[in-house]
MARZA-458478 format. One record per residue: y, z, x of N, C-alpha, C in turn; residue in one letter; residue number from 1. Coordinates in steps of 0.001 Angstrom, whole numbers, always signed. Example, Ala and Ser with C-alpha at 12.3 -4.5 7.8 and 13.67 -1.06 7.14 Angstrom:
NODE:nc2:nc3:nc1:cac2:cac3:cac1:cc2:cc3:cc1:resn:resi
NODE:-5690:+7800:+13190:-4500:+7800:+12300:-3300:+7800:+13200:A:1
NODE:-2250:+7080:+12850:-1060:+7140:+13670:+30:+7870:+12900:S:2
//
This chain:
NODE:nc2:nc3:nc1:cac2:cac3:cac1:cc2:cc3:cc1:resn:resi
NODE:+42157:-53070:+12217:+41629:-51889:+11496:+42807:-51055:+11000:M:1
NODE:+42739:-50645:+9780:+43850:-49888:+9212:+43908:-48499:+9821:S:2
NODE:+45072:-47905:+9678:+45277:-46548:+10191:+44310:-45582:+9551:K:3
NODE:+44112:-45729:+8229:+43243:-44805:+7500:+41808:-44915:+7974:H:4
NODE:+41359:-46145:+8245:+39987:-46323:+8718:+39804:-45721:+10101:L:5
NODE:+40846:-45863:+10967:+40746:-45276:+12311:+40629:-43763:+12221:R:6
NODE:+41412:-43161:+11343:+41371:-41705:+11174:+40006:-41262:+10660:I:7
NODE:+39473:-42004:+9671:+38162:-41667:+9103:+37078:-41804:+10161:L:8
NODE:+37161:-42843:+10986:+36172:-43059:+12033:+36220:-41926:+13047:R:9
NODE:+37425:-41546:+13432:+37585:-40458:+14404:+36999:-39160:+13852:S:10
NODE:+37228:-38914:+12566:+36720:-37696:+11924:+35188:-37700:+11898:F:11
NODE:+34613:-38892:+11597:+33159:-39020:+11535:+32543:-38789:+12893:T:12
NODE:+33128:-39348:+13935:+32620:-39146:+15297:+32663:-37676:+15680:V:13
NODE:+33761:-37011:+15312:+33891:-35588:+15626:+32796:-34784:+14952:A:14
NODE:+32507:-35110:+13701:+31467:-34397:+12957:+30102:-34641:+13568:M:15
NODE:+29846:-35867:+13991:+28560:-36176:+14611:+28379:-35438:+15917:L:16
NODE:+29471:-35293:+16660:+29397:-34568:+17926:+29114:-33093:+17703:L:17
NODE:+29642:-32558:+16605:+29454:-31134:+16329:+28091:-30845:+15706:C:18
NODE:+27536:-31788:+14965:+26321:-31543:+14195:+25148:-31044:+15012:S:19
NODE:+24839:-31638:+16196:+23696:-31145:+16955:+23803:-29673:+17292:P:20
NODE:+25009:-29217:+17609:+25191:-27813:+17954:+24837:-26925:+16760:V:21
NODE:+25299:-27306:+15570:+25023:-26535:+14370:+23541:-26536:+14057:M:22
NODE:+22875:-27684:+14253:+21460:-27798:+13909:+20596:-26942:+14818:A:23
NODE:+21050:-26732:+16053:+20261:-25944:+16997:+20272:-24467:+16651:E:24
NODE:+21228:-24053:+15850:+21328:-22636:+15490:+20385:-22340:+14331:E:25
NODE:+19230:-21791:+14649:+18243:-21466:+13629:+18511:-20068:+13083:T:26
NODE:+18648:-19988:+11788:+18870:-18695:+11151:+17565:-17910:+11141:I:27
NODE:+17583:-16679:+11632:+16403:-15819:+11607:+16837:-14369:+11444:N:28
NODE:+15875:-13459:+11471:+16187:-12048:+11252:+17145:-11486:+12291:L:29
NODE:+17125:-12061:+13497:+17983:-11553:+14574:+19365:-12195:+14589:D:30
NODE:+19616:-13087:+13642:+20935:-13726:+13595:+22009:-12672:+13353:S:31
NODE:+22992:-12618:+14250:+24045:-11609:+14166:+25094:-12052:+13155:V:32
NODE:+25380:-11181:+12193:+26390:-11493:+11185:+27705:-10775:+11458:V:33
NODE:+27650:-9709:+12238:+28870:-8962:+12568:+28546:-7997:+13704:A:34
NODE:+29588:-7527:+14362:+29446:-6465:+15354:+30450:-5371:+15047:T:35
NODE:+30078:-4147:+15337:+30967:-3001:+15135:+31009:-2236:+16449:V:36
NODE:+32118:-2368:+17164:+32244:-1751:+18491:+31070:-2136:+19379:N:37
NODE:+30663:-3397:+19277:+29577:-3907:+20104:+28192:-3746:+19500:G:38
NODE:+28056:-2959:+18465:+26756:-2779:+17801:+26511:-3944:+16859:E:39
NODE:+25377:-4615:+17040:+25093:-5803:+16255:+24519:-5462:+14874:E:40
NODE:+25035:-6170:+13889:+24461:-6119:+12538:+23816:-7473:+12306:I:41
NODE:+22527:-7475:+12039:+21802:-8733:+11916:+21504:-9077:+10460:T:42
NODE:+21087:-10318:+10271:+20674:-10761:+8944:+19477:-9931:+8458:L:43
NODE:+18608:-9553:+9387:+17465:-8723:+9020:+17887:-7385:+8456:G:44
NODE:+18905:-6765:+9061:+19426:-5496:+8538:+19901:-5664:+7093:H:45
NODE:+20595:-6769:+6846:+21132:-7003:+5507:+20010:-7261:+4501:M:46
NODE:+19006:-8020:+4944:+17874:-8299:+4043:+17168:-7019:+3627:M:47
NODE:+17004:-6078:+4550:+16324:-4826:+4233:+17114:-4008:+3226:M:48
NODE:+18443:-4056:+3322:+19270:-3366:+2321:+19079:-4014:+961:V:49
NODE:+19084:-5356:+951:+18888:-6052:-325:+17535:-5720:-943:R:50
NODE:+16500:-5636:-122:+15159:-5345:-621:+15096:-3996:-1338:E:51
NODE:+15953:-3066:-932:+15928:-1722:-1518:+16749:-1635:-2807:A:52
NODE:+17462:-2698:-3148:+18309:-2671:-4336:+17506:-2912:-5610:L:53
NODE:+18045:-2469:-6720:+17430:-2739:-8021:+17731:-4180:-8424:T:54
NODE:+16979:-4678:-9406:+17188:-6046:-9877:+18610:-6254:-10396:D:55
NODE:+19201:-5204:-10929:+20572:-5309:-11457:+21533:-5766:-10369:Q:56
NODE:+21398:-5184:-9162:+22300:-5554:-8069:+21870:-6852:-7399:Y:57
NODE:+20567:-7106:-7338:+20099:-8348:-6719:+20570:-9578:-7494:R:58
NODE:+20841:-9403:-8777:+21255:-10534:-9608:+22736:-10859:-9477:S:59
NODE:+23466:-10094:-8682:+24884:-10385:-8469:+25043:-11738:-7777:L:60
NODE:+26195:-12386:-7920:+26437:-13646:-7207:+26209:-13470:-5711:P:61
NODE:+25661:-14505:-5065:+25273:-14408:-3660:+26408:-13943:-2758:D:62
NODE:+27608:-14529:-2948:+28714:-14172:-2063:+29137:-12718:-2257:D:63
NODE:+29131:-12261:-3513:+29514:-10878:-3791:+28504:-9903:-3194:L:64
NODE:+27227:-10214:-3341:+26181:-9340:-2808:+26195:-9344:-1288:L:65
NODE:+26351:-10525:-698:+26366:-10645:+762:+27481:-9787:+1353:F:66
NODE:+28688:-9956:+819:+29828:-9212:+1365:+29729:-7722:+1061:N:67
NODE:+29189:-7389:-99:+29033:-5979:-442:+28067:-5266:+495:G:68
NODE:+26938:-5928:+791:+25956:-5336:+1705:+26533:-5223:+3105:I:69
NODE:+27226:-6269:+3538:+27813:-6237:+4879:+28847:-5124:+4999:L:70
NODE:+29687:-4975:+3985:+30688:-3899:+3996:+29998:-2538:+4076:D:71
NODE:+28918:-2385:+3331:+28203:-1110:+3325:+27654:-788:+4710:Q:72
NODE:+27042:-1766:+5359:+26458:-1519:+6683:+27552:-1239:+7708:I:73
NODE:+28664:-1961:+7600:+29781:-1718:+8533:+30301:-290:+8375:I:74
NODE:+30437:+153:+7130:+30889:+1527:+6888:+29903:+2544:+7449:Q:75
NODE:+28625:+2278:+7265:+27611:+3173:+7821:+27684:+3194:+9343:Q:76
NODE:+27935:+2023:+9934:+27995:+1932:+11388:+29152:+2749:+11956:A:77
NODE:+30336:+2617:+11342:+31485:+3353:+11890:+31293:+4854:+11704:V:78
NODE:+30680:+5242:+10595:+30412:+6663:+10380:+29387:+7169:+11398:L:79
NODE:+28333:+6386:+11607:+27306:+6785:+12573:+27881:+6886:+13971:S:80
NODE:+28697:+5903:+14335:+29283:+5900:+15672:+30252:+7061:+15877:Q:81
NODE:+30835:+7549:+14788:+31796:+8648:+14910:+31140:+9924:+15422:S:82
NODE:+29795:+10010:+15324:+29091:+11187:+15845:+28972:+11157:+17356:L:83
NODE:+29269:+9978:+17945:+29217:+9832:+19409:+27870:+10281:+19975:N:84
NODE:+26798:+9970:+19234:+25456:+10313:+19714:+25103:+11771:+19554:G:85
NODE:+26000:+12544:+18947:+25762:+13986:+18778:+24887:+14205:+17540:D:86
NODE:+23579:+13945:+17677:+22644:+14063:+16560:+21883:+15376:+16610:L:87
NODE:+21446:+15802:+15433:+20608:+17001:+15372:+19137:+16578:+15368:T:88
NODE:+18277:+17535:+15624:+16841:+17275:+15564:+16435:+16841:+14161:H:89
NODE:+17130:+17354:+13156:+16803:+17009:+11770:+16852:+15493:+11564:R:90
NODE:+17897:+14853:+12121:+18054:+13411:+11945:+16984:+12648:+12714:I:91
NODE:+16811:+12985:+13986:+15854:+12255:+14816:+14428:+12410:+14303:E:92
NODE:+14060:+13612:+13903:+12706:+13842:+13413:+12496:+13161:+12068:L:93
NODE:+13544:+13102:+11242:+13440:+12393:+9964:+13166:+10914:+10198:S:94
NODE:+13855:+10342:+11195:+13647:+8931:+11528:+12214:+8702:+11992:I:95
NODE:+11707:+9598:+12837:+10324:+9471:+13327:+9322:+9597:+12188:E:96
NODE:+9543:+10573:+11309:+8632:+10753:+10176:+8664:+9540:+9247:N:97
NODE:+9867:+9003:+9006:+9994:+7851:+8128:+9296:+6635:+8716:Q:98
NODE:+9417:+6462:+10013:+8736:+5334:+10668:+7221:+5477:+10537:R:99
NODE:+6721:+6696:+10754:+5276:+6937:+10644:+4813:+6696:+9210:R:100
NODE:+5601:+7183:+8247:+5244:+7032:+6845:+5205:+5563:+6436:L:101
NODE:+6201:+4802:+6840:+6252:+3396:+6462:+5141:+2606:+7137:M:102
NODE:+4817:+2958:+8378:+3727:+2277:+9082:+2391:+2576:+8416:S:103
NODE:+2200:+3833:+8012:+967:+4206:+7316:+871:+3477:+5987:A:104
NODE:+2000:+3360:+5289:+2014:+2639:+4025:+1649:+1179:+4202:G:105
NODE:+2133:+565:+5276:+1800:-830:+5555:+309:-971:+5862:E:106
NODE:-253:+17:+6578:-1684:-19:+6881:-2508:+50:+5591:A:107
NODE:-2084:+911:+4667:-2791:+1022:+3382:-2690:-288:+2604:I:108
NODE:-1519:-903:+2619:-1343:-2179:+1923:-2300:-3228:+2475:T:109
NODE:-2463:-3269:+3786:-3348:-4265:+4393:-4811:-3984:+4066:R:110
NODE:-5164:-2706:+3970:-6537:-2360:+3587:-6815:-2834:+2168:I:111
NODE:-5859:-2549:+1261:-6031:-2915:-145:-6050:-4426:-322:I:112
NODE:-5289:-5128:+518:-5206:-6582:+391:-6530:-7272:+688:E:113
NODE:-7471:-6544:+1278:-8804:-7121:+1478:-9433:-7448:+134:K:114
NODE:-8956:-6712:-880:-9284:-7066:-2251:-10634:-6609:-2734:G:115
NODE:-10749:-6601:-4049:-11991:-6294:-4734:-12322:-7482:-5633:M:116
NODE:-13569:-7911:-5601:-13973:-9047:-6420:-14316:-8584:-7832:T:117
NODE:-14394:-9548:-8734:-14818:-9230:-10099:-16219:-8637:-10100:D:118
NODE:-17027:-9078:-9149:-18393:-8541:-9052:-18368:-7062:-8687:E:119
NODE:-17460:-6694:-7770:-17328:-5274:-7392:-16928:-4435:-8607:D:120
NODE:-15973:-4944:-9396:-15501:-4214:-10572:-16610:-4099:-11615:I:121
NODE:-17362:-5193:-11790:-18466:-5168:-12752:-19526:-4150:-12348:Q:122
NODE:-19845:-4086:-11061:-20825:-3115:-10574:-20339:-1687:-10819:K:123
NODE:-19032:-1440:-10578:-18478:-104:-10803:-18523:+244:-12290:A:124
NODE:-18256:-758:-13134:-18317:-535:-14584:-19736:-199:-15019:Y:125
NODE:-20711:-967:-14531:-22105:-743:-14912:-22592:+624:-14453:D:126
NODE:-22125:+1038:-13275:-22552:+2340:-12757:-22001:+3486:-13593:A:127
NODE:-20793:+3306:-14115:-20150:+4386:-14862:-20416:+4311:-16358:K:128
NODE:-20499:+3088:-16894:-20609:+2925:-18351:-21848:+2126:-18751:Y:129
NODE:-22874:+2175:-17931:-24087:+1420:-18213:-24889:+1979:-19367:G:130
NODE:-26176:+1552:-19423:-27038:+1907:-20548:-27201:+3411:-20721:A:131
NODE:-27092:+4162:-19641:-27288:+5613:-19717:-26005:+6371:-20046:D:132
NODE:-24920:+5638:-20295:-23638:+6301:-20549:-23691:+7128:-21827:Y:133
NODE:-23212:+8332:-21738:-23107:+9208:-22911:-21699:+9779:-22928:S:134
NODE:-20892:+9272:-23847:-19511:+9707:-23919:-19370:+11059:-24596:G:135
NODE:-18176:+11579:-24637:-17937:+12870:-25287:-18113:+12762:-26804:P:136
NODE:-18350:+13893:-27427:-18507:+13938:-28877:-17147:+13747:-29549:M:137
NODE:-17136:+12980:-30625:-15936:+12816:-31439:-16204:+13380:-32824:E:138
NODE:-15128:+13813:-33462:-15253:+14500:-34755:-14348:+13851:-35784:Y:139
NODE:-14871:+13778:-37012:-14065:+13337:-38141:-13937:+14533:-39073:N:140
NODE:-12718:+15006:-39264:-12524:+16244:-40026:-11293:+16151:-40902:A:141
NODE:-11200:+17104:-41820:-10013:+17281:-42660:-9682:+18764:-42664:A:142
NODE:-8451:+19093:-42985:-8100:+20513:-43017:-7047:+20782:-44087:H:143
NODE:-6987:+22039:-44444:-5947:+22531:-45354:-5186:+23615:-44597:I:144
NODE:-3890:+23464:-44476:-3053:+24403:-43728:-2226:+25238:-44698:L:145
NODE:-2322:+26571:-44541:-1526:+27490:-45367:-861:+28519:-44461:V:146
NODE:-7:+29355:-45038:+812:+30259:-44236:+142:+31577:-43871:D:147
NODE:-826:+32021:-44656:-1393:+33356:-44411:-2915:+33336:-44482:S:148
NODE:-3499:+34378:-43915:-4945:+34514:-43953:-5437:+34690:-45383:Q:149
NODE:-4691:+35430:-46177:-5084:+35664:-47560:-5147:+34352:-48340:E:150
NODE:-4134:+33504:-48152:-4150:+32204:-48818:-5338:+31369:-48365:E:151
NODE:-5612:+31415:-47056:-6715:+30630:-46501:-8046:+31082:-47090:A:152
NODE:-8235:+32393:-47204:-9477:+32921:-47762:-9633:+32524:-49227:E:153
NODE:-8544:+32552:-49956:-8595:+32175:-51371:-8933:+30699:-51527:A:154
NODE:-8334:+29838:-50672:-8624:+28407:-50720:-10087:+28152:-50389:V:155
NODE:-10581:+28858:-49383:-11986:+28670:-48981:-12926:+29032:-50127:R:156
NODE:-12631:+30083:-50847:-13483:+30508:-51961:-13547:+29430:-53039:E:157
NODE:-12405:+28810:-53318:-12408:+27759:-54346:-13208:+26546:-53885:T:158
NODE:-13159:+26263:-52599:-13920:+25129:-52068:-15416:+25412:-52119:L:159
NODE:-15791:+26638:-51743:-17215:+27003:-51779:-17733:+27018:-53220:L:160
NODE:-16823:+27222:-54145:-17217:+27233:-55558:-17309:+25820:-56124:A:161
NODE:-16994:+24809:-55305:-17163:+23425:-55743:-15902:+22626:-55903:G:162
NODE:-14732:+23175:-55563:-13488:+22417:-55695:-13470:+21239:-54722:A:163
NODE:-12867:+20132:-55149:-12769:+18943:-54304:-11801:+19216:-53146:N:164
NODE:-12266:+18947:-51920:-11469:+19283:-50727:-10171:+18480:-50687:F:165
NODE:-10273:+17166:-50882:-9088:+16317:-50775:-8041:+16686:-51817:A:166
NODE:-8473:+16935:-53051:-7524:+17286:-54096:-6881:+18647:-53831:E:167
NODE:-7695:+19573:-53301:-7159:+20903:-52976:-6142:+20802:-51848:T:168
NODE:-6431:+19958:-50867:-5487:+19759:-49756:-4165:+19213:-50260:A:169
NODE:-4226:+18246:-51165:-2994:+17669:-51708:-2169:+18728:-52441:K:170
NODE:-2862:+19667:-53060:-2174:+20694:-53846:-1701:+21867:-53003:E:171
NODE:-2506:+22273:-52014:-2247:+23534:-51313:-1722:+23387:-49881:K:172
NODE:-2101:+22325:-49186:-1803:+22247:-47755:-322:+22060:-47485:S:173
NODE:+168:+22786:-46491:+1574:+22655:-46073:+1726:+21700:-44890:T:174
NODE:+606:+21214:-44390:+639:+20329:-43227:+963:+18894:-43604:G:175
NODE:+1348:+18057:-42633:+1711:+16659:-42907:+548:+15817:-43417:P:176
NODE:-698:+16291:-43184:-1851:+15527:-43663:-2205:+15864:-45108:S:177
NODE:-1527:+16844:-45693:-1829:+17265:-47061:-1812:+16128:-48066:G:178
NODE:-775:+15309:-48118:-719:+14232:-49104:-1867:+13235:-48991:P:179
NODE:-2487:+13156:-47803:-3625:+12236:-47625:-4958:+12973:-47728:S:180
NODE:-4942:+14108:-48388:-6169:+14860:-48599:-6608:+15681:-47402:G:181
NODE:-5692:+15893:-46463:-6006:+16700:-45287:-6734:+15957:-44199:G:182
NODE:-6921:+14642:-44363:-7708:+13869:-43407:-7043:+13816:-42030:S:183
NODE:-7845:+14084:-40996:-7366:+14008:-39611:-7967:+12816:-38877:L:184
NODE:-8896:+12114:-39537:-9539:+10973:-38896:-10428:+11414:-37750:G:185
NODE:-10667:+10482:-36833:-11517:+10776:-35674:-10678:+11313:-34519:W:186
NODE:-11198:+12293:-33821:-10522:+12822:-32634:-11569:+13352:-31663:F:187
NODE:-11175:+13386:-30394:-12086:+13846:-29352:-11593:+15109:-28693:G:188
NODE:-12277:+15538:-27626:-11893:+16757:-26917:-10450:+16700:-26419:P:189
NODE:-9727:+17801:-26596:-8354:+17889:-26111:-7305:+17382:-27075:G:190
NODE:-7727:+16782:-28179:-6754:+16231:-29124:-6143:+17299:-30008:A:191
NODE:-6864:+18392:-30209:-6391:+19478:-31066:-6137:+20730:-30239:M:192
NODE:-5385:+21674:-30819:-5144:+22935:-30107:-6482:+23646:-29923:V:193
NODE:-6623:+24466:-28857:-7928:+25041:-28506:-8642:+25771:-29641:P:194
NODE:-7923:+26613:-30409:-8583:+27382:-31468:-9162:+26457:-32528:A:195
NODE:-8437:+25418:-32873:-8907:+24451:-33872:-10128:+23706:-33346:F:196
NODE:-10029:+23232:-32095:-11140:+22485:-31503:-12392:+23361:-31394:E:197
NODE:-12210:+24608:-30969:-13350:+25514:-30840:-14051:+25706:-32179:Q:198
NODE:-13286:+25809:-33261:-13881:+25976:-34588:-14673:+24733:-34974:A:199
NODE:-14122:+23557:-34701:-14785:+22303:-35079:-16078:+22112:-34293:V:200
NODE:-16033:+22406:-32995:-17208:+22209:-32139:-18394:+23043:-32633:V:201
NODE:-18113:+24207:-33211:-19191:+25081:-33676:-19701:+24762:-35071:G:202
NODE:-19216:+23671:-35683:-19590:+23342:-37058:-20609:+22203:-37103:M:203
NODE:-21259:+22062:-38247:-22126:+20937:-38533:-21485:+20099:-39632:K:204
NODE:-21866:+18836:-39695:-21298:+17955:-40719:-21495:+18554:-42106:A:205
NODE:-20406:+18601:-42852:-20438:+19158:-44201:-19982:+20601:-44273:G:206
NODE:-19910:+21287:-43130:-19493:+22696:-43109:-18019:+22844:-43469:D:207
NODE:-17686:+23988:-44037:-16301:+24408:-44269:-16081:+25671:-43459:I:208
NODE:-15058:+25677:-42636:-14864:+26759:-41671:-14335:+28025:-42308:S:209
NODE:-14463:+29117:-41560:-13741:+30343:-41867:-12256:+30086:-41627:E:210
NODE:-11364:+30891:-42189:-9937:+30739:-41885:-9692:+30789:-40374:P:211
NODE:-9016:+29775:-39867:-8812:+29637:-38414:-7321:+29659:-38100:T:212
NODE:-6864:+30680:-37351:-5425:+30766:-37054:-5030:+29939:-35831:P:213
NODE:-3870:+29272:-35896:-3240:+28621:-34755:-1738:+28882:-34870:T:214
NODE:-974:+28340:-33971:+482:+28505:-34015:+1100:+27843:-35245:N:215
NODE:+344:+26951:-35894:+877:+26233:-37049:+640:+26982:-38354:F:216
NODE:-297:+27914:-38355:-647:+28638:-39576:-2146:+28862:-39630:G:217
NODE:-2680:+28938:-40856:-4109:+29190:-41057:-4771:+27938:-41617:W:218
NODE:-5903:+27568:-41001:-6590:+26334:-41362:-7936:+26613:-42025:H:219
NODE:-8227:+25813:-43033:-9583:+25697:-43540:-10024:+24280:-43192:I:220
NODE:-11103:+24165:-42411:-11505:+22868:-41857:-12811:+22410:-42498:I:221
NODE:-12875:+21138:-42800:-14134:+20534:-43234:-14515:+19458:-42227:K:222
NODE:-15728:+19615:-41642:-16220:+18615:-40700:-17011:+17569:-41474:L:223
NODE:-16528:+16344:-41446:-17174:+15267:-42204:-18365:+14678:-41457:N:224
NODE:-18152:+14285:-40199:-19239:+13721:-39397:-18869:+13737:-37931:E:225
NODE:-19880:+13489:-37094:-19671:+13437:-35645:-20289:+12153:-35105:T:226
NODE:-19862:+11801:-33906:-20448:+10638:-33232:-20194:+10770:-31734:R:227
NODE:-21012:+10081:-30965:-20800:+10026:-29518:-19854:+8868:-29228:V:228
NODE:-18848:+9140:-28439:-17855:+8112:-28125:-18510:+6932:-27422:Q:229
NODE:-18247:+5728:-27890:-18818:+4523:-27295:-18151:+4226:-25952:A:230
NODE:-18881:+3508:-25113:-18324:+3115:-23811:-17144:+2174:-24025:A:231
NODE:-16071:+2323:-23258:-14934:+1403:-23392:-15306:+13:-22890:P:232
NODE:-14586:-994:-23347:-14789:-2350:-22845:-14273:-2448:-21416:R:233
NODE:-14840:-3368:-20664:-14465:-3521:-19252:-12963:-3715:-19092:L:234
NODE:-12354:-4547:-19920:-10928:-4834:-19770:-10066:-3594:-20013:E:235
NODE:-10586:-2659:-20799:-9827:-1440:-21091:-9762:-515:-19878:E:236
NODE:-10752:-610:-19008:-10818:+317:-17861:-10763:-425:-16524:V:237
NODE:-10439:-1722:-16568:-10423:-2507:-15329:-9480:-1898:-14289:R:238
NODE:-8253:-1564:-14710:-7279:-1019:-13759:-7761:+325:-13201:K:239
NODE:-8317:+1168:-14074:-8831:+2464:-13634:-9928:+2280:-12581:E:240
NODE:-10840:+1338:-12835:-11934:+1079:-11893:-11399:+492:-10588:L:241
NODE:-10444:-435:-10701:-9867:-1056:-9506:-9158:-20:-8651:L:242
NODE:-8378:+855:-9287:-7679:+1912:-8548:-8677:+2807:-7811:D:243
NODE:-9775:+3151:-8485:-10778:+4022:-7871:-11457:+3327:-6699:A:244
NODE:-11755:+2040:-6848:-12390:+1289:-5764:-11458:+1173:-4558:L:245
NODE:-10192:+897:-4831:-9221:+781:-3741:-9034:+2116:-3028:Q:246
NODE:-9006:+3216:-3810:-8876:+4531:-3205:-10075:+4841:-2326:Q:247
NODE:-11262:+4463:-2783:-12473:+4683:-1988:-12424:+3877:-694:S:248
NODE:-11911:+2649:-800:-11791:+1788:+374:-10833:+2398:+1394:L:249
NODE:-9704:+2897:+900:-8713:+3517:+1789:-9274:+4798:+2406:V:250
NODE:-9928:+5627:+1584:-10501:+6884:+2089:-11535:+6616:+3178:D:251
NODE:-12357:+5585:+2956:-13392:+5261:+3939:-12770:+4801:+5254:A:252
NODE:-11701:+4005:+5159:-11047:+3517:+6374:-10342:+4645:+7115:E:253
NODE:-9715:+5560:+6362:-9076:+6719:+7003:-10125:+7568:+7712:I:254
NODE:-11267:+7767:+7050:-12349:+8553:+7662:-12840:+7882:+8936:A:255
NODE:-12972:+6543:+8913:-13433:+5821:+10100:-12434:+5936:+11245:R:256
NODE:-11158:+5723:+10925:-10125:+5798:+11956:-10018:+7210:+12532:L:257
NODE:-10110:+8205:+11659:-10023:+9596:+12115:-11191:+9955:+13014:T:258
NODE:-12380:+9478:+12646:-13574:+9780:+13441:-13483:+9162:+14832:E:259
NODE:-12861:+7995:+14912:-12774:+7295:+16200:-11551:+7693:+17017:N:260
NODE:-10654:+8470:+16415:-9433:+8886:+17123:-9693:+10126:+17975:A:261
NODE:-8959:+10251:+19052:-9008:+11457:+19880:-7963:+12439:+19347:K:262
NODE:-8412:+13434:+18616:-7509:+14380:+17955:-7718:+15769:+18550:I:263
NODE:-6659:+16344:+19045:-6721:+17691:+19631:-5809:+18603:+18818:D:264
NODE:-6394:+19531:+18053:-5626:+20442:+17210:-5564:+21846:+17799:R:265
NODE:-5930:+21987:+19044:-6013:+23321:+19643:-4661:+24025:+19661:S:266
NODE:-3590:+23262:+19912:-2260:+23882:+19946:-1889:+24421:+18571:A:267
NODE:-2215:+23670:+17526:-1903:+24108:+16162:-2709:+25349:+15784:A:268
NODE:-3959:+25392:+16208:-4826:+26517:+15861:-4343:+27818:+16500:E:269
NODE:-3627:+27696:+17613:-3123:+28879:+18299:-1748:+29298:+17806:A:270
NODE:-1218:+28559:+16834:+147:+28790:+16361:+148:+29565:+15052:M:271
NODE:+1131:+30438:+14900:+1301:+31180:+13661:+1872:+30236:+12592:N:272
NODE:+1162:+30012:+11471:+1648:+29076:+10451:+3049:+29399:+9931:P:273
NODE:+3498:+30635:+10083:+4817:+31028:+9579:+5962:+30364:+10334:A:274
NODE:+5652:+29730:+11473:+6726:+29087:+12240:+7371:+27948:+11451:V:275
NODE:+6672:+27422:+10455:+7250:+26344:+9644:+8534:+26766:+8945:L:276
NODE:+8721:+28060:+8768:+9897:+28559:+8071:+11139:+28597:+8955:K:277
NODE:+10992:+28380:+10252:+12132:+28471:+11183:+12926:+27163:+11172:Q:278
NODE:+13385:+26762:+9999:+14044:+25464:+9860:+15435:+25410:+10476:T:279
NODE:+15970:+26539:+10893:+17276:+26523:+11569:+17193:+25744:+12879:D:280
NODE:+15993:+25623:+13438:+15817:+24861:+14673:+16168:+23392:+14476:L:281
NODE:+16003:+22898:+13245:+16265:+21488:+12976:+17730:+21121:+13141:L:282
NODE:+18618:+22096:+12959:+20041:+21805:+12981:+20670:+21956:+14366:D:283
NODE:+19837:+22232:+15356:+20337:+22289:+16726:+20534:+20872:+17249:A:284
NODE:+21560:+20639:+18094:+21778:+19313:+18663:+20580:+18869:+19491:P:285
NODE:+20328:+17560:+19514:+19257:+17007:+20340:+19558:+17347:+21805:V:286
NODE:+18561:+17815:+22498:+18748:+18208:+23895:+18723:+19706:+24069:G:287
NODE:+18820:+20433:+22957:+18761:+21897:+23025:+17409:+22390:+22529:E:288
//
């Protein structure tokens, strides 16, 4: 056997002897990646840091991200250890509140994960937008905008005398809709400033309004027609309905859990609510 083959054989045997040991080491969340003065940093700690990063940082090369996260945790560890356990109530209570908040969030996630079926969404849609649905009133109007009340009154007189509204708007209106004959198209409640909307709501189709002041100037409005807003299609409101159903599910579960919990608020009822302002207590060392 040649020298080279003997060396290769010896190397192969060595690798085979080592392999079982390596295979027995299962990587998991508790796998220690480093220690800082005896404090263990685990793979789980690093994963949680990665989870909080934006996609921009997650897309970094694996080795760069791995070492960057590890360096960050090591730096945090040495800084934390430098306090020698000398923590304030502010820190400890923040940790407790954060744990409670995250646990509550996980509970809500599990409630929502029970899911809503398409049938549930359809029933919610039918209940809200069924045959008896009556949407808000919508208006189709045009207007002429001028700078003063006197101008508005003069324009209104010419319109009442038979002048064409669209042509007058093109000639007189200072608003952006002037070139298109003052047309505003269809709009619903809340789309216009309150004074304008109030004037339109009080009109009938074909009416020409009195001069109406707003922050933009003086308006002469013509109401062309009205209609009741049609029910939206299911796909347009699916997310809205799903959110409402999920919120109802969560509210019901919170109510059930609260009803079954042993809650004693007597200490709070005997306390002056103003004590919440004594935040200087938070900065006292733990133990005081």
